[in-house]
C-alpha positions as CSV (number, residue, x, y, z in Angstrom):
1,M,-42.7,-68.4,-55.2
2,Y,-43.0,-66.7,-51.8
3,I,-40.0,-64.6,-51.0
4,Q,-38.8,-64.8,-47.3
5,N,-38.2,-61.5,-45.7
6,R,-34.6,-61.1,-44.4
7,W,-35.4,-58.7,-41.5
8,T,-36.5,-60.5,-38.4
9,F,-38.4,-57.5,-37.1
10,A,-40.3,-56.8,-40.3
11,Q,-42.7,-59.7,-40.2
12,P,-43.9,-59.2,-36.6
13,F,-44.3,-55.4,-37.3
14,S,-46.2,-56.2,-40.4
15,N,-48.5,-58.5,-38.6
16,F,-49.0,-56.0,-35.8
17,S,-49.6,-53.2,-38.3
18,R,-52.2,-55.3,-40.1
19,M,-54.0,-56.2,-36.9
20,A,-53.9,-52.6,-35.5
21,S,-55.1,-51.2,-38.8
22,R,-58.1,-53.6,-38.8
23,L,-58.9,-52.7,-35.2
24,A,-58.6,-49.0,-35.7
25,G,-60.9,-49.2,-38.7
26,Q,-63.7,-50.9,-36.8
27,P,-66.8,-48.9,-35.6
28,I,-66.1,-49.8,-32.0
29,A,-62.7,-48.0,-32.3
30,F,-64.5,-44.8,-33.4
31,I,-67.1,-45.2,-30.7
32,L,-64.4,-45.6,-28.1
33,A,-62.5,-42.5,-29.4
34,C,-65.7,-40.5,-29.2
35,F,-66.4,-41.8,-25.7
36,L,-62.9,-40.8,-24.5
37,V,-63.4,-37.3,-26.0
38,F,-66.8,-37.1,-24.2
39,I,-65.2,-38.1,-20.9
40,W,-62.5,-35.5,-21.4
41,L,-65.1,-32.9,-22.2
42,I,-67.2,-33.5,-19.1
43,T,-64.1,-33.5,-16.9
44,G,-63.4,-29.9,-18.1
45,P,-65.5,-28.2,-15.4
46,L,-64.0,-30.4,-12.7
47,Y,-60.5,-29.2,-13.7
48,G,-61.6,-25.7,-14.4
49,F,-60.7,-26.1,-18.1
50,S,-57.1,-25.7,-17.1
51,D,-54.0,-25.8,-19.3
52,T,-53.2,-29.3,-17.9
53,W,-56.7,-30.5,-18.8
54,Q,-56.2,-29.3,-22.4
55,L,-52.6,-30.7,-22.5
56,V,-54.0,-34.2,-21.7
57,I,-56.1,-34.4,-24.8
58,N,-53.5,-32.7,-27.0
59,T,-50.7,-35.0,-25.9
60,T,-52.9,-38.1,-26.1
61,T,-54.2,-37.4,-29.6
62,N,-50.7,-36.4,-30.9
63,I,-49.2,-39.6,-29.6
64,A,-52.0,-41.7,-31.1
65,E,-51.8,-39.8,-34.4
66,F,-48.0,-40.2,-34.6
67,I,-48.2,-44.0,-34.1
68,M,-51.1,-44.4,-36.4
69,V,-49.3,-42.6,-39.3
70,F,-46.6,-45.3,-39.3
71,L,-49.1,-48.2,-39.0
72,I,-51.2,-46.8,-41.8
73,Q,-48.2,-46.1,-44.0
74,N,-47.0,-49.7,-43.5
75,T,-50.5,-51.1,-44.4
76,Q,-50.7,-48.8,-47.4
77,N,-47.2,-49.8,-48.6
78,R,-48.1,-53.5,-48.4
79,D,-51.5,-53.0,-50.1
80,G,-50.0,-50.9,-52.8
81,E,-47.2,-53.4,-53.4
82,A,-49.7,-56.3,-53.6
83,I,-51.9,-54.4,-56.1
84,Q,-48.8,-53.7,-58.2
85,I,-47.9,-57.4,-58.2
86,K,-51.4,-58.4,-59.2
87,L,-51.5,-55.8,-62.0
88,D,-48.1,-56.9,-63.2
89,E,-49.4,-60.5,-63.3
90,L,-52.4,-59.5,-65.3
91,I,-50.3,-57.6,-67.8
92,R,-47.8,-60.5,-68.0
93,S,-50.5,-63.1,-68.6
94,H,-52.6,-61.1,-71.1
95,R,-51.7,-62.0,-74.7
96,G,-50.8,-58.9,-76.7
97,A,-50.1,-56.8,-73.5
98,H,-47.0,-54.8,-73.4
99,N,-44.6,-56.3,-70.9
100,V,-42.8,-52.9,-70.8
101,L,-45.6,-51.7,-68.6
102,L,-44.5,-54.1,-65.8
103,D,-43.0,-52.4,-62.9
104,L,-43.8,-48.9,-64.1
105,E,-43.6,-47.5,-60.5
106,E,-39.8,-47.9,-60.7
107,L,-39.5,-45.6,-63.8
108,T,-38.4,-42.0,-63.7
109,E,-41.0,-39.2,-64.1
110,D,-39.7,-38.5,-67.6
111,Q,-40.0,-42.2,-68.6
112,L,-43.6,-42.3,-67.2
113,N,-44.5,-39.1,-69.1
114,E,-43.2,-40.6,-72.3
115,I,-45.3,-43.7,-71.9
116,K,-48.3,-41.6,-70.9
117,R,-48.0,-39.5,-74.0
118,K,-48.2,-42.6,-76.2
119,Y,-51.4,-43.8,-74.4
120,E,-52.9,-40.3,-74.7
121,K,-52.2,-40.5,-78.4
122,L,-53.9,-43.9,-78.6
123,A,-56.9,-42.5,-76.7
124,E,-57.1,-39.5,-79.1
125,I,-57.1,-41.8,-82.1
126,A,-59.8,-44.0,-80.5
127,R,-62.1,-41.0,-79.7
128,L,-61.7,-39.9,-83.3
129,K,-62.6,-43.3,-84.6
130,L,-65.7,-43.4,-82.3
131,S,-66.8,-40.0,-83.6
132,Q,-66.6,-41.5,-87.1
133,G,-68.8,-44.5,-86.1
134,K,-65.9,-47.0,-85.9
135,V,-65.0,-49.3,-83.1
136,D,-62.2,-48.4,-80.6
137,T,-61.4,-51.9,-79.4
138,A,-58.4,-52.5,-81.6
139,T,-54.9,-52.6,-80.3
140,N,-53.5,-50.0,-82.5
141,E,-49.9,-48.9,-81.9
142,V,-48.5,-45.4,-82.1
């Protein structure tokens, strides 16, 4: 049931984003970044700590950060979507689960708050039962 993506650029970007995120998260990437900063620091006296010397690190880090924001966001979006699909499948496949909880991320803030209030009420009832020595594993409805 795999859905093919209609955008031809989306899949290569997604693959690149996944690879770049993995590489950026490796210890060697951190060590390399520290090494580059160290090299920049020791060249300071050579360039008299000039404005150009400072501009080099500022520009380099800003460009890297700008690009990484998009790569990380792409990875987060994909991971978040995959988690939502997995949770939806668990809800769908669990007997007695409320299918209305599928795809909650698409609801409005008011709709989410209404559902949240119902679950808060269920939690309140369960805590009351626990304090009375009863079990709280039932699927009571409010």
